[in-house]
N, C-alpha and C positions, 0 to 999 in steps of 0.2 A: 667477874662472872662467878657465881657460886658453883660448887661442885655438882649439885643436883641438876642445874641447868646444863652444865657441860656434859653430864651423863646422858641427858635427854637428847642433846644435839648429837652426841656420838651414836646413839641408837638410831636416830633419824638418818644420819649419814650412812650407817651400815645398811639400812633398809633401802635407801636410794641407790646405793652401790649394787645391791642385789637386783633391784629392778632394772638398773642400767645394763647389767650383764644379760638379763632376760631379753631386753629390747635389742641388744646387739646380736644375740643369738637369733632372734626373730628376723632381723635385717639380713643376716647371713643366709637364712633359709629361703628368703623371698626370691622368686625367679626374676630374670631381667625385666620382663614386662611388668611385674608387680612393683619392682623398684622404681619404675618410672611412673607408676600410677599414684593416685591420691593416697593410697594406703602406704606406699613406700615413703612418700613425703611426710605423712603423719608420724611414721615410725622414726624417721630421721629427725623431725622436729622434737619428738619426745626425747630422743637421745641427746640432742643439743641442749634441751632444757635441763635434763638430769645432770649433764656434765657441768652446766653453769651453777646449778643448785649445790652440787657436791663441792665444787670449788669455793663457793661462797661460804658454805658451812665449815670447810677445812680452814679457810682464812679466819673465820670467827673463833674456831677452837684454838688456833695458833696465835691469836692476838694477845 
């Protein structure tokens, strides 16, 4: 993988990590009722997706 592509992936990875932190903070602020609602489920799904994407990109960078 060329250096330019590695830098682009690293920037994307940083942005995904920032978004993940924001989503986790949102989840922490939700009330118990909101956590059980569709919104809470969507936030958790977004967190799960971001964690998977981050892991995949880290694997790609370390390959």
